[in-house]
N, CA, C, O and CB atoms as a CASP TS submission, in Angstrom:
PFRMAT TS
TARGET T0000
AUTHOR 0000-0000-0000
METHOD Language model
MODEL 1
PARENT N/A
ATOM      1  N   MET     1      -3.641 -21.059  15.965  1.00  0.00           N
ATOM      2  CA  MET     1      -2.861 -19.804  15.877  1.00  0.00           C
ATOM      3  C   MET     1      -2.324 -19.713  14.355  1.00  0.00           C
ATOM      4  O   MET     1      -2.177 -18.597  13.855  1.00  0.00           O
ATOM      5  CB  MET     1      -1.600 -19.805  17.001  1.00  0.00           C
ATOM      6  N   VAL     2      -2.061 -20.767  13.689  1.00  0.00           N
ATOM      7  CA  VAL     2      -1.588 -20.656  12.306  1.00  0.00           C
ATOM      8  C   VAL     2      -2.698 -20.048  11.382  1.00  0.00           C
ATOM      9  O   VAL     2      -2.405 -19.330  10.426  1.00  0.00           O
ATOM     10  CB  VAL     2      -1.150 -22.070  11.781  1.00  0.00           C
ATOM     11  N   LYS     3      -3.901 -20.350  11.691  1.00  0.00           N
ATOM     12  CA  LYS     3      -5.062 -19.848  10.906  1.00  0.00           C
ATOM     13  C   LYS     3      -5.046 -18.227  10.923  1.00  0.00           C
ATOM     14  O   LYS     3      -5.257 -17.540   9.924  1.00  0.00           O
ATOM     15  CB  LYS     3      -6.476 -20.443  11.552  1.00  0.00           C
ATOM     16  N   ILE     4      -4.782 -17.765  12.122  1.00  0.00           N
ATOM     17  CA  ILE     4      -4.819 -16.245  12.373  1.00  0.00           C
ATOM     18  C   ILE     4      -3.626 -15.642  11.519  1.00  0.00           C
ATOM     19  O   ILE     4      -3.789 -14.606  10.873  1.00  0.00           O
ATOM     20  CB  ILE     4      -4.640 -15.864  14.047  1.00  0.00           C
ATOM     21  N   ASP     5      -2.441 -16.318  11.538  1.00  0.00           N
ATOM     22  CA  ASP     5      -1.342 -15.790  10.762  1.00  0.00           C
ATOM     23  C   ASP     5      -1.661 -15.850   9.281  1.00  0.00           C
ATOM     24  O   ASP     5      -1.318 -14.896   8.583  1.00  0.00           O
ATOM     25  CB  ASP     5      -0.063 -16.550  11.061  1.00  0.00           C
ATOM     26  N   CYS     6      -2.242 -16.811   8.778  1.00  0.00           N
ATOM     27  CA  CYS     6      -2.655 -16.944   7.431  1.00  0.00           C
ATOM     28  C   CYS     6      -3.687 -15.800   7.101  1.00  0.00           C
ATOM     29  O   CYS     6      -3.543 -15.144   6.070  1.00  0.00           O
ATOM     30  CB  CYS     6      -3.254 -18.369   7.200  1.00  0.00           C
ATOM     31  N   MET     7      -4.613 -15.584   7.874  1.00  0.00           N
ATOM     32  CA  MET     7      -5.653 -14.598   7.667  1.00  0.00           C
ATOM     33  C   MET     7      -4.973 -13.193   7.583  1.00  0.00           C
ATOM     34  O   MET     7      -5.282 -12.371   6.721  1.00  0.00           O
ATOM     35  CB  MET     7      -6.733 -14.666   8.837  1.00  0.00           C
ATOM     36  N   ASP     8      -4.001 -12.974   8.567  1.00  0.00           N
ATOM     37  CA  ASP     8      -3.303 -11.621   8.488  1.00  0.00           C
ATOM     38  C   ASP     8      -2.544 -11.464   7.209  1.00  0.00           C
ATOM     39  O   ASP     8      -2.517 -10.357   6.671  1.00  0.00           O
ATOM     40  CB  ASP     8      -2.316 -11.422   9.669  1.00  0.00           C
ATOM     41  N   PHE     9      -1.906 -12.515   6.667  1.00  0.00           N
ATOM     42  CA  PHE     9      -1.109 -12.461   5.505  1.00  0.00           C
ATOM     43  C   PHE     9      -2.087 -12.182   4.292  1.00  0.00           C
ATOM     44  O   PHE     9      -1.789 -11.363   3.422  1.00  0.00           O
ATOM     45  CB  PHE     9      -0.277 -13.806   5.340  1.00  0.00           C
ATOM     46  N   ILE    10      -3.106 -12.803   4.276  1.00  0.00           N
ATOM     47  CA  ILE    10      -4.056 -12.627   3.147  1.00  0.00           C
ATOM     48  C   ILE    10      -4.678 -11.250   3.219  1.00  0.00           C
ATOM     49  O   ILE    10      -4.909 -10.644   2.173  1.00  0.00           O
ATOM     50  CB  ILE    10      -5.172 -13.720   3.165  1.00  0.00           C
ATOM     51  N   TYR    11      -4.955 -10.735   4.372  1.00  0.00           N
ATOM     52  CA  TYR    11      -5.527  -9.435   4.558  1.00  0.00           C
ATOM     53  C   TYR    11      -4.485  -8.427   4.071  1.00  0.00           C
ATOM     54  O   TYR    11      -4.841  -7.532   3.305  1.00  0.00           O
ATOM     55  CB  TYR    11      -5.937  -9.191   6.053  1.00  0.00           C
ATOM     56  N   LYS    12      -3.223  -8.527   4.474  1.00  0.00           N
ATOM     57  CA  LYS    12      -2.182  -7.590   3.940  1.00  0.00           C
ATOM     58  C   LYS    12      -2.034  -7.672   2.516  1.00  0.00           C
ATOM     59  O   LYS    12      -1.863  -6.638   1.871  1.00  0.00           O
ATOM     60  CB  LYS    12      -0.869  -7.829   4.537  1.00  0.00           C
ATOM     61  N   GLN    13      -2.082  -8.842   1.936  1.00  0.00           N
ATOM     62  CA  GLN    13      -1.937  -8.952   0.458  1.00  0.00           C
ATOM     63  C   GLN    13      -3.072  -8.188  -0.229  1.00  0.00           C
ATOM     64  O   GLN    13      -2.864  -7.400  -1.152  1.00  0.00           O
ATOM     65  CB  GLN    13      -1.943 -10.462  -0.003  1.00  0.00           C
ATOM     66  N   ASP    14      -4.310  -8.468   0.281  1.00  0.00           N
ATOM     67  CA  ASP    14      -5.443  -7.746  -0.356  1.00  0.00           C
ATOM     68  C   ASP    14      -5.304  -6.279  -0.142  1.00  0.00           C
ATOM     69  O   ASP    14      -5.560  -5.518  -1.075  1.00  0.00           O
ATOM     70  CB  ASP    14      -6.797  -8.218   0.195  1.00  0.00           C
ATOM     71  N   LEU    15      -4.907  -5.814   1.044  1.00  0.00           N
ATOM     72  CA  LEU    15      -4.723  -4.441   1.243  1.00  0.00           C
ATOM     73  C   LEU    15      -3.705  -3.821   0.249  1.00  0.00           C
ATOM     74  O   LEU    15      -3.984  -2.792  -0.366  1.00  0.00           O
ATOM     75  CB  LEU    15      -4.300  -4.222   2.642  1.00  0.00           C
ATOM     76  N   GLU    16      -2.569  -4.439   0.108  1.00  0.00           N
ATOM     77  CA  GLU    16      -1.599  -3.990  -0.827  1.00  0.00           C
ATOM     78  C   GLU    16      -2.071  -3.929  -2.252  1.00  0.00           C
ATOM     79  O   GLU    16      -1.704  -3.007  -2.981  1.00  0.00           O
ATOM     80  CB  GLU    16      -0.454  -4.831  -0.745  1.00  0.00           C
ATOM     81  N   THR    17      -2.891  -4.903  -2.683  1.00  0.00           N
ATOM     82  CA  THR    17      -3.394  -4.929  -4.014  1.00  0.00           C
ATOM     83  C   THR    17      -4.387  -3.824  -4.147  1.00  0.00           C
ATOM     84  O   THR    17      -4.385  -3.164  -5.186  1.00  0.00           O
ATOM     85  CB  THR    17      -4.001  -6.273  -4.359  1.00  0.00           C
ATOM     86  N   ARG    18      -5.184  -3.577  -3.253  1.00  0.00           N
ATOM     87  CA  ARG    18      -6.147  -2.349  -3.364  1.00  0.00           C
ATOM     88  C   ARG    18      -5.490  -1.054  -3.399  1.00  0.00           C
ATOM     89  O   ARG    18      -5.923  -0.148  -4.112  1.00  0.00           O
ATOM     90  CB  ARG    18      -7.107  -2.289  -2.210  1.00  0.00           C
ATOM     91  N   ILE    19      -4.356  -0.911  -2.586  1.00  0.00           N
ATOM     92  CA  ILE    19      -3.679   0.377  -2.562  1.00  0.00           C
ATOM     93  C   ILE    19      -2.996   0.549  -3.983  1.00  0.00           C
ATOM     94  O   ILE    19      -3.120   1.618  -4.581  1.00  0.00           O
ATOM     95  CB  ILE    19      -2.594   0.446  -1.336  1.00  0.00           C
ATOM     96  N   ILE    20      -2.334  -0.418  -4.477  1.00  0.00           N
ATOM     97  CA  ILE    20      -1.730  -0.330  -5.750  1.00  0.00           C
ATOM     98  C   ILE    20      -2.702  -0.081  -6.797  1.00  0.00           C
ATOM     99  O   ILE    20      -2.452   0.797  -7.623  1.00  0.00           O
ATOM    100  CB  ILE    20      -0.992  -1.504  -6.044  1.00  0.00           C
ATOM    101  N   THR    21      -3.764  -0.734  -6.864  1.00  0.00           N
ATOM    102  CA  THR    21      -4.844  -0.516  -7.898  1.00  0.00           C
ATOM    103  C   THR    21      -5.369   0.908  -7.845  1.00  0.00           C
ATOM    104  O   THR    21      -5.519   1.586  -8.861  1.00  0.00           O
ATOM    105  CB  THR    21      -6.037  -1.513  -7.685  1.00  0.00           C
ATOM    106  N   TYR    22      -5.661   1.362  -6.539  1.00  0.00           N
ATOM    107  CA  TYR    22      -6.093   2.720  -6.473  1.00  0.00           C
ATOM    108  C   TYR    22      -5.065   3.765  -6.770  1.00  0.00           C
ATOM    109  O   TYR    22      -5.398   4.807  -7.334  1.00  0.00           O
ATOM    110  CB  TYR    22      -6.618   2.962  -5.197  1.00  0.00           C
ATOM    111  N   LEU    23      -3.881   3.541  -6.429  1.00  0.00           N
ATOM    112  CA  LEU    23      -2.817   4.482  -6.882  1.00  0.00           C
ATOM    113  C   LEU    23      -2.722   4.577  -8.403  1.00  0.00           C
ATOM    114  O   LEU    23      -2.530   5.661  -8.954  1.00  0.00           O
ATOM    115  CB  LEU    23      -1.456   4.047  -6.323  1.00  0.00           C
ATOM    116  N   ALA    24      -2.856   3.446  -9.069  1.00  0.00           N
ATOM    117  CA  ALA    24      -2.833   3.421 -10.602  1.00  0.00           C
ATOM    118  C   ALA    24      -3.988   4.234 -11.120  1.00  0.00           C
ATOM    119  O   ALA    24      -3.878   4.958 -12.110  1.00  0.00           O
ATOM    120  CB  ALA    24      -2.930   1.928 -11.188  1.00  0.00           C
ATOM    121  N   GLU    25      -5.120   4.096 -10.414  1.00  0.00           N
ATOM    122  CA  GLU    25      -6.307   4.770 -10.866  1.00  0.00           C
ATOM    123  C   GLU    25      -6.302   6.336 -10.623  1.00  0.00           C
ATOM    124  O   GLU    25      -6.679   7.125 -11.489  1.00  0.00           O
ATOM    125  CB  GLU    25      -7.491   4.138 -10.169  1.00  0.00           C
ATOM    126  N   ILE    26      -5.881   6.690  -9.470  1.00  0.00           N
ATOM    127  CA  ILE    26      -5.971   8.188  -9.165  1.00  0.00           C
ATOM    128  C   ILE    26      -4.713   8.912  -9.803  1.00  0.00           C
ATOM    129  O   ILE    26      -4.826  10.117 -10.030  1.00  0.00           O
ATOM    130  CB  ILE    26      -6.016   8.457  -7.510  1.00  0.00           C
ATOM    131  N   LYS    27      -3.654   8.343 -10.076  1.00  0.00           N
ATOM    132  CA  LYS    27      -2.457   9.006 -10.715  1.00  0.00           C
ATOM    133  C   LYS    27      -2.328   8.575 -12.194  1.00  0.00           C
ATOM    134  O   LYS    27      -1.350   8.959 -12.835  1.00  0.00           O
ATOM    135  CB  LYS    27      -1.116   8.632  -9.927  1.00  0.00           C
ATOM    136  N   ASP    28      -3.241   7.820 -12.742  1.00  0.00           N
ATOM    137  CA  ASP    28      -3.275   7.387 -14.156  1.00  0.00           C
ATOM    138  C   ASP    28      -1.895   6.799 -14.524  1.00  0.00           C
ATOM    139  O   ASP    28      -1.159   7.279 -15.386  1.00  0.00           O
ATOM    140  CB  ASP    28      -3.649   8.602 -15.119  1.00  0.00           C
ATOM    141  N   LEU    29      -1.623   5.701 -13.771  1.00  0.00           N
ATOM    142  CA  LEU    29      -0.370   4.932 -13.920  1.00  0.00           C
ATOM    143  C   LEU    29      -0.717   3.561 -14.397  1.00  0.00           C
ATOM    144  O   LEU    29      -1.844   3.099 -14.218  1.00  0.00           O
ATOM    145  CB  LEU    29       0.433   4.857 -12.591  1.00  0.00           C
ATOM    146  N   ASP    30       0.263   2.883 -15.021  1.00  0.00           N
ATOM    147  CA  ASP    30      -0.067   1.498 -15.264  1.00  0.00           C
ATOM    148  C   ASP    30       0.273   0.679 -14.023  1.00  0.00           C
ATOM    149  O   ASP    30       1.068   1.146 -13.207  1.00  0.00           O
ATOM    150  CB  ASP    30       0.679   0.962 -16.506  1.00  0.00           C
ATOM    151  N   LEU    31      -0.250  -0.439 -13.847  1.00  0.00           N
ATOM    152  CA  LEU    31      -0.145  -1.244 -12.590  1.00  0.00           C
ATOM    153  C   LEU    31       1.287  -1.496 -12.252  1.00  0.00           C
ATOM    154  O   LEU    31       1.623  -1.428 -11.070  1.00  0.00           O
ATOM    155  CB  LEU    31      -0.885  -2.592 -12.715  1.00  0.00           C
ATOM    156  N   ARG    32       2.169  -1.784 -13.180  1.00  0.00           N
ATOM    157  CA  ARG    32       3.539  -2.059 -12.881  1.00  0.00           C
ATOM    158  C   ARG    32       4.217  -0.860 -12.183  1.00  0.00           C
ATOM    159  O   ARG    32       4.880  -1.025 -11.159  1.00  0.00           O
ATOM    160  CB  ARG    32       4.273  -2.424 -14.154  1.00  0.00           C
ATOM    161  N   LYS    33       4.037   0.368 -12.762  1.00  0.00           N
ATOM    162  CA  LYS    33       4.518   1.635 -12.148  1.00  0.00           C
ATOM    163  C   LYS    33       3.983   1.856 -10.797  1.00  0.00           C
ATOM    164  O   LYS    33       4.721   2.217  -9.880  1.00  0.00           O
ATOM    165  CB  LYS    33       4.162   2.806 -12.987  1.00  0.00           C
ATOM    166  N   ALA    34       2.690   1.646 -10.641  1.00  0.00           N
ATOM    167  CA  ALA    34       2.040   1.827  -9.263  1.00  0.00           C
ATOM    168  C   ALA    34       2.630   0.820  -8.277  1.00  0.00           C
ATOM    169  O   ALA    34       2.840   1.168  -7.115  1.00  0.00           O
ATOM    170  CB  ALA    34       0.437   1.628  -9.332  1.00  0.00           C
ATOM    171  N   MET    35       2.880  -0.302  -8.660  1.00  0.00           N
ATOM    172  CA  MET    35       3.486  -1.338  -7.879  1.00  0.00           C
ATOM    173  C   MET    35       4.920  -0.940  -7.434  1.00  0.00           C
ATOM    174  O   MET    35       5.304  -1.080  -6.273  1.00  0.00           O
ATOM    175  CB  MET    35       3.505  -2.637  -8.681  1.00  0.00           C
ATOM    176  N   ASP    36       5.643  -0.461  -8.380  1.00  0.00           N
ATOM    177  CA  ASP    36       7.039   0.016  -8.090  1.00  0.00           C
ATOM    178  C   ASP    36       6.963   1.067  -7.082  1.00  0.00           C
ATOM    179  O   ASP    36       7.670   1.018  -6.076  1.00  0.00           O
ATOM    180  CB  ASP    36       7.770   0.552  -9.347  1.00  0.00           C
ATOM    181  N   ILE    37       6.141   2.013  -7.300  1.00  0.00           N
ATOM    182  CA  ILE    37       5.996   3.187  -6.313  1.00  0.00           C
ATOM    183  C   ILE    37       5.588   2.680  -4.940  1.00  0.00           C
ATOM    184  O   ILE    37       6.137   3.143  -3.940  1.00  0.00           O
ATOM    185  CB  ILE    37       4.903   4.248  -6.815  1.00  0.00           C
ATOM    186  N   TYR    38       4.700   1.798  -4.857  1.00  0.00           N
ATOM    187  CA  TYR    38       4.236   1.323  -3.638  1.00  0.00           C
ATOM    188  C   TYR    38       5.352   0.579  -2.919  1.00  0.00           C
ATOM    189  O   TYR    38       5.597   0.821  -1.737  1.00  0.00           O
ATOM    190  CB  TYR    38       3.040   0.469  -3.845  1.00  0.00           C
ATOM    191  N   TYR    39       6.002  -0.287  -3.592  1.00  0.00           N
ATOM    192  CA  TYR    39       7.028  -1.135  -2.841  1.00  0.00           C
ATOM    193  C   TYR    39       8.319  -0.331  -2.527  1.00  0.00           C
ATOM    194  O   TYR    39       9.178  -0.822  -1.795  1.00  0.00           O
ATOM    195  CB  TYR    39       7.419  -2.430  -3.703  1.00  0.00           C
ATOM    196  N   ARG    40       8.461   0.917  -3.082  1.00  0.00           N
ATOM    197  CA  ARG    40       9.578   1.776  -2.730  1.00  0.00           C
ATOM    198  C   ARG    40       9.180   2.744  -1.551  1.00  0.00           C
ATOM    199  O   ARG    40      10.012   3.479  -1.021  1.00  0.00           O
ATOM    200  CB  ARG    40      10.036   2.590  -3.995  1.00  0.00           C
ATOM    201  N   SER    41       7.942   2.702  -1.199  1.00  0.00           N
ATOM    202  CA  SER    41       7.495   3.654  -0.207  1.00  0.00           C
ATOM    203  C   SER    41       7.639   3.172   1.278  1.00  0.00           C
ATOM    204  O   SER    41       7.760   1.979   1.559  1.00  0.00           O
ATOM    205  CB  SER    41       6.060   3.985  -0.492  1.00  0.00           C
ATOM    206  N   ARG    42       7.619   4.128   2.164  1.00  0.00           N
ATOM    207  CA  ARG    42       7.629   3.827   3.629  1.00  0.00           C
ATOM    208  C   ARG    42       6.348   3.091   3.997  1.00  0.00           C
ATOM    209  O   ARG    42       6.346   2.247   4.894  1.00  0.00           O
ATOM    210  CB  ARG    42       7.763   5.149   4.490  1.00  0.00           C
ATOM    211  N   LEU    43       5.279   3.407   3.316  1.00  0.00           N
ATOM    212  CA  LEU    43       4.059   2.811   3.629  1.00  0.00           C
ATOM    213  C   LEU    43       4.104   1.291   3.529  1.00  0.00           C
ATOM    214  O   LEU    43       3.598   0.574   4.392  1.00  0.00           O
ATOM    215  CB  LEU    43       3.030   3.356   2.765  1.00  0.00           C
ATOM    216  N   SER    44       4.746   0.806   2.413  1.00  0.00           N
ATOM    217  CA  SER    44       4.814  -0.668   2.318  1.00  0.00           C
ATOM    218  C   SER    44       5.619  -1.337   3.497  1.00  0.00           C
ATOM    219  O   SER    44       5.273  -2.416   3.979  1.00  0.00           O
ATOM    220  CB  SER    44       5.467  -1.052   0.961  1.00  0.00           C
ATOM    221  N   VAL    45       6.617  -0.690   3.889  1.00  0.00           N
ATOM    222  CA  VAL    45       7.396  -1.145   5.078  1.00  0.00           C
ATOM    223  C   VAL    45       6.505  -1.173   6.359  1.00  0.00           C
ATOM    224  O   VAL    45       6.496  -2.156   7.100  1.00  0.00           O
ATOM    225  CB  VAL    45       8.641  -0.189   5.309  1.00  0.00           C
ATOM    226  N   GLU    46       5.792  -0.109   6.580  1.00  0.00           N
ATOM    227  CA  GLU    46       4.944   0.013   7.710  1.00  0.00           C
ATOM    228  C   GLU    46       3.810  -0.981   7.727  1.00  0.00           C
ATOM    229  O   GLU    46       3.379  -1.446   8.782  1.00  0.00           O
ATOM    230  CB  GLU    46       4.420   1.358   7.771  1.00  0.00           C
ATOM    231  N   ILE    47       3.342  -1.293   6.564  1.00  0.00           N
ATOM    232  CA  ILE    47       2.214  -2.321   6.531  1.00  0.00           C
ATOM    233  C   ILE    47       2.907  -3.676   6.731  1.00  0.00           C
ATOM    234  O   ILE    47       2.410  -4.453   7.546  1.00  0.00           O
ATOM    235  CB  ILE    47       1.345  -2.291   5.100  1.00  0.00           C
ATOM    236  N   GLU    48       3.983  -4.015   6.074  1.00  0.00           N
ATOM    237  CA  GLU    48       4.678  -5.232   6.233  1.00  0.00           C
ATOM    238  C   GLU    48       5.002  -5.522   7.625  1.00  0.00           C
ATOM    239  O   GLU    48       4.763  -6.636   8.090  1.00  0.00           O
ATOM    240  CB  GLU    48       5.858  -5.232   5.460  1.00  0.00           C
ATOM    241  N   GLN    49       5.536  -4.584   8.327  1.00  0.00           N
ATOM    242  CA  GLN    49       5.967  -4.736   9.733  1.00  0.00           C
ATOM    243  C   GLN    49       4.844  -4.591  10.714  1.00  0.00           C
ATOM    244  O   GLN    49       5.011  -4.875  11.900  1.00  0.00           O
ATOM    245  CB  GLN    49       7.024  -3.733  10.065  1.00  0.00           C
ATOM    246  N   GLY    50       3.735  -4.167  10.256  1.00  0.00           N
ATOM    247  CA  GLY    50       2.514  -3.946  11.216  1.00  0.00           C
ATOM    248  C   GLY    50       2.779  -2.721  12.185  1.00  0.00           C
ATOM    249  O   GLY    50       2.358  -2.726  13.342  1.00  0.00           O
ATOM    250  N   LEU    51       3.461  -1.730  11.675  1.00  0.00           N
ATOM    251  CA  LEU    51       3.798  -0.618  12.506  1.00  0.00           C
ATOM    252  C   LEU    51       2.596   0.316  12.715  1.00  0.00           C
ATOM    253  O   LEU    51       1.914   0.648  11.745  1.00  0.00           O
ATOM    254  CB  LEU    51       4.957   0.133  11.904  1.00  0.00           C
ATOM    255  N   TYR    52       2.322   0.743  13.942  1.00  0.00           N
ATOM    256  CA  TYR    52       1.298   1.727  14.251  1.00  0.00           C
ATOM    257  C   TYR    52      -0.107   1.221  13.883  1.00  0.00           C
ATOM    258  O   TYR    52      -1.008   2.055  13.806  1.00  0.00           O
ATOM    259  CB  TYR    52       1.596   3.031  13.520  1.00  0.00           C
ATOM    260  N   GLY    53      -0.343   0.041  13.670  1.00  0.00           N
ATOM    261  CA  GLY    53      -1.663  -0.441  13.260  1.00  0.00           C
ATOM    262  C   GLY    53      -2.188   0.132  11.960  1.00  0.00           C
ATOM    263  O   GLY    53      -3.388   0.202  11.698  1.00  0.00           O
ATOM    264  N   ILE    54      -1.219   0.536  11.168  1.00  0.00           N
ATOM    265  CA  ILE    54      -1.548   1.314   9.937  1.00  0.00           C
ATOM    266  C   ILE    54      -2.342   0.340   8.979  1.00  0.00           C
ATOM    267  O   ILE    54      -3.145   0.785   8.159  1.00  0.00           O
ATOM    268  CB  ILE    54      -0.172   1.896   9.209  1.00  0.00           C
ATOM    269  N   GLU    55      -2.107  -0.888   9.105  1.00  0.00           N
ATOM    270  CA  GLU    55      -2.761  -1.843   8.097  1.00  0.00           C
ATOM    271  C   GLU    55      -4.247  -1.884   8.414  1.00  0.00           C
ATOM    272  O   GLU    55      -4.956  -2.523   7.637  1.00  0.00           O
ATOM    273  CB  GLU    55      -2.128  -3.359   8.164  1.00  0.00           C
ATOM    274  N   ASN    56      -4.783  -1.309   9.413  1.00  0.00           N
ATOM    275  CA  ASN    56      -6.200  -1.374   9.751  1.00  0.00           C
ATOM    276  C   ASN    56      -6.863  -0.128   9.139  1.00  0.00           C
ATOM    277  O   ASN    56      -8.085  -0.027   9.244  1.00  0.00           O
ATOM    278  CB  ASN    56      -6.423  -1.450  11.328  1.00  0.00           C
ATOM    279  N   LEU    57      -6.159   0.830   8.508  1.00  0.00           N
ATOM    280  CA  LEU    57      -6.801   1.910   7.826  1.00  0.00           C
ATOM    281  C   LEU    57      -7.313   1.618   6.495  1.00  0.00           C
ATOM    282  O   LEU    57      -6.943   0.625   5.868  1.00  0.00           O
ATOM    283  CB  LEU    57      -5.936   2.975   7.726  1.00  0.00           C
ATOM    284  N   ASP    58      -8.188   2.491   6.033  1.00  0.00           N
ATOM    285  CA  ASP    58      -8.814   2.322   4.683  1.00  0.00           C
ATOM    286  C   ASP    58      -7.737   2.461   3.526  1.00  0.00           C
ATOM    287  O   ASP    58      -6.900   3.361   3.578  1.00  0.00           O
ATOM    288  CB  ASP    58      -9.975   3.419   4.485  1.00  0.00           C
ATOM    289  N   TYR    59      -7.774   1.619   2.561  1.00  0.00           N
ATOM    290  CA  TYR    59      -6.797   1.741   1.507  1.00  0.00           C
ATOM    291  C   TYR    59      -6.792   2.928   0.697  1.00  0.00           C
ATOM    292  O   TYR    59      -5.760   3.287   0.129  1.00  0.00           O
ATOM    293  CB  TYR    59      -6.917   0.711   0.670  1.00  0.00           C
ATOM    294  N   LYS    60      -7.954   3.611   0.598  1.00  0.00           N
ATOM    295  CA  LYS    60      -7.986   4.930  -0.136  1.00  0.00           C
ATOM    296  C   LYS    60      -7.184   5.934   0.668  1.00  0.00           C
ATOM    297  O   LYS    60      -6.371   6.680   0.122  1.00  0.00           O
ATOM    298  CB  LYS    60      -9.485   5.464  -0.353  1.00  0.00           C
ATOM    299  N   TYR    61      -7.412   5.946   1.923  1.00  0.00           N
ATOM    300  CA  TYR    61      -6.782   6.921   2.781  1.00  0.00           C
ATOM    301  C   TYR    61      -5.210   6.649   2.741  1.00  0.00           C
ATOM    302  O   TYR    61      -4.413   7.583   2.644  1.00  0.00           O
ATOM    303  CB  TYR    61      -7.387   6.822   4.284  1.00  0.00           C
ATOM    304  N   LEU    62      -4.837   5.405   2.817  1.00  0.00           N
ATOM    305  CA  LEU    62      -3.465   5.037   2.792  1.00  0.00           C
ATOM    306  C   LEU    62      -2.779   5.480   1.442  1.00  0.00           C
ATOM    307  O   LEU    62      -1.652   5.976   1.458  1.00  0.00           O
ATOM    308  CB  LEU    62      -3.354   3.520   3.008  1.00  0.00           C
ATOM    309  N   ALA    63      -3.495   5.286   0.257  1.00  0.00           N
ATOM    310  CA  ALA    63      -2.917   5.614  -0.977  1.00  0.00           C
ATOM    311  C   ALA    63      -2.819   7.109  -1.174  1.00  0.00           C
ATOM    312  O   ALA    63      -1.874   7.591  -1.799  1.00  0.00           O
ATOM    313  CB  ALA    63      -3.678   4.996  -2.056  1.00  0.00           C
ATOM    314  N   GLU    64      -3.823   7.886  -0.629  1.00  0.00           N
ATOM    315  CA  GLU    64      -3.847   9.335  -0.787  1.00  0.00           C
ATOM    316  C   GLU    64      -2.739   9.895   0.149  1.00  0.00           C
ATOM    317  O   GLU    64      -2.074  10.890  -0.137  1.00  0.00           O
ATOM    318  CB  GLU    64      -5.301   9.945  -0.438  1.00  0.00           C
ATOM    319  N   ASP    65      -2.595   9.173   1.290  1.00  0.00           N
ATOM    320  CA  ASP    65      -1.494   9.656   2.168  1.00  0.00           C
ATOM    321  C   ASP    65      -0.164   9.423   1.605  1.00  0.00           C
ATOM    322  O   ASP    65       0.736  10.229   1.842  1.00  0.00           O
ATOM    323  CB  ASP    65      -1.548   9.014   3.495  1.00  0.00           C
ATOM    324  N   LEU    66       0.044   8.365   0.863  1.00  0.00           N
ATOM    325  CA  LEU    66       1.342   8.102   0.170  1.00  0.00           C
ATOM    326  C   LEU    66       1.605   9.133  -0.887  1.00  0.00           C
ATOM    327  O   LEU    66       2.723   9.637  -0.992  1.00  0.00           O
ATOM    328  CB  LEU    66       1.359   6.702  -0.473  1.00  0.00           C
ATOM    329  N   VAL    67       0.562   9.478  -1.708  1.00  0.00           N
ATOM    330  CA  VAL    67       0.743  10.543  -2.705  1.00  0.00           C
ATOM    331  C   VAL    67       1.130  11.810  -2.119  1.00  0.00           C
ATOM    332  O   VAL    67       2.030  12.474  -2.632  1.00  0.00           O
ATOM    333  CB  VAL    67      -0.462  10.750  -3.482  1.00  0.00           C
ATOM    334  N   GLU    68       0.449  12.233  -0.970  1.00  0.00           N
ATOM    335  CA  GLU    68       0.669  13.485  -0.327  1.00  0.00           C
ATOM    336  C   GLU    68       2.056  13.555   0.402  1.00  0.00           C
ATOM    337  O   GLU    68       2.741  14.576   0.345  1.00  0.00           O
ATOM    338  CB  GLU    68      -0.462  13.732   0.648  1.00  0.00           C
ATOM    339  N   ASN    69       2.446  12.439   1.087  1.00  0.00           N
ATOM    340  CA  ASN    69       3.659  12.534   1.837  1.00  0.00           C
ATOM    341  C   ASN    69       4.958  12.030   1.194  1.00  0.00           C
ATOM    342  O   ASN    69       6.048  12.283   1.708  1.00  0.00           O
ATOM    343  CB  ASN    69       3.460  11.838   3.039  1.00  0.00           C
ATOM    344  N   GLU    70       4.834  11.315   0.066  1.00  0.00           N
ATOM    345  CA  GLU    70       6.078  10.924  -0.709  1.00  0.00           C
ATOM    346  C   GLU    70       5.893  11.254  -2.165  1.00  0.00           C
ATOM    347  O   GLU    70       5.805  10.366  -3.012  1.00  0.00           O
ATOM    348  CB  GLU    70       6.404   9.383  -0.559  1.00  0.00           C
ATOM    349  N   PRO    71       5.834  12.552  -2.455  1.00  0.00           N
ATOM    350  CA  PRO    71       5.708  12.954  -3.925  1.00  0.00           C
ATOM    351  C   PRO    71       6.907  12.656  -4.748  1.00  0.00           C
ATOM    352  O   PRO    71       6.814  12.556  -5.971  1.00  0.00           O
ATOM    353  CB  PRO    71       5.436  14.431  -4.056  1.00  0.00           C
ATOM    354  N   GLU    72       8.066  12.506  -4.093  1.00  0.00           N
ATOM    355  CA  GLU    72       9.298  12.233  -4.804  1.00  0.00           C
ATOM    356  C   GLU    72       9.283  10.895  -5.506  1.00  0.00           C
ATOM    357  O   GLU    72      10.013  10.715  -6.481  1.00  0.00           O
ATOM    358  CB  GLU    72      10.448  12.291  -3.865  1.00  0.00           C
ATOM    359  N   LEU    73       8.496   9.968  -5.059  1.00  0.00           N
ATOM    360  CA  LEU    73       8.302   8.727  -5.741  1.00  0.00           C
ATOM    361  C   LEU    73       7.496   8.763  -7.072  1.00  0.00           C
ATOM    362  O   LEU    73       7.518   7.813  -7.853  1.00  0.00           O
ATOM    363  CB  LEU    73       7.651   7.832  -4.823  1.00  0.00           C
ATOM    364  N   PHE    74       6.818   9.846  -7.286  1.00  0.00           N
ATOM    365  CA  PHE    74       6.010  10.022  -8.487  1.00  0.00           C
ATOM    366  C   PHE    74       6.738  10.842  -9.543  1.00  0.00           C
ATOM    367  O   PHE    74       6.296  10.957 -10.686  1.00  0.00           O
ATOM    368  CB  PHE    74       4.691  10.684  -8.137  1.00  0.00           C
ATOM    369  N   ALA    75       7.925  11.438  -9.103  1.00  0.00           N
ATOM    370  CA  ALA    75       8.655  12.336 -10.031  1.00  0.00           C
ATOM    371  C   ALA    75       9.251  11.597 -11.238  1.00  0.00           C
ATOM    372  O   ALA    75       9.328  12.203 -12.307  1.00  0.00           O
ATOM    373  CB  ALA    75       9.780  13.054  -9.278  1.00  0.00           C
ATOM    374  N   SER    76       9.639  10.441 -11.149  1.00  0.00           N
ATOM    375  CA  SER    76      10.332   9.756 -12.285  1.00  0.00           C
ATOM    376  C   SER    76       9.242   9.148 -13.209  1.00  0.00           C
ATOM    377  O   SER    76       9.566   8.528 -14.222  1.00  0.00           O
ATOM    378  CB  SER    76      11.350   8.600 -11.751  1.00  0.00           C
TER
END
């Protein structure tokens, strides 16, 4: 059972990395700013807590959804 938990942790880390990198790419941000935006978003909480099975969706869809539904994070 420990191996499954480790795999889930690694998968979530990889998903977060992909989302942050894609955010930086599509919004022309440096990685530090994209990381700050991601970790202030509801999306990061939902992925961390495993809510709604959202962590199983494509990272591009998730990043674009974050841009569309939380534009206030990009204002500063």
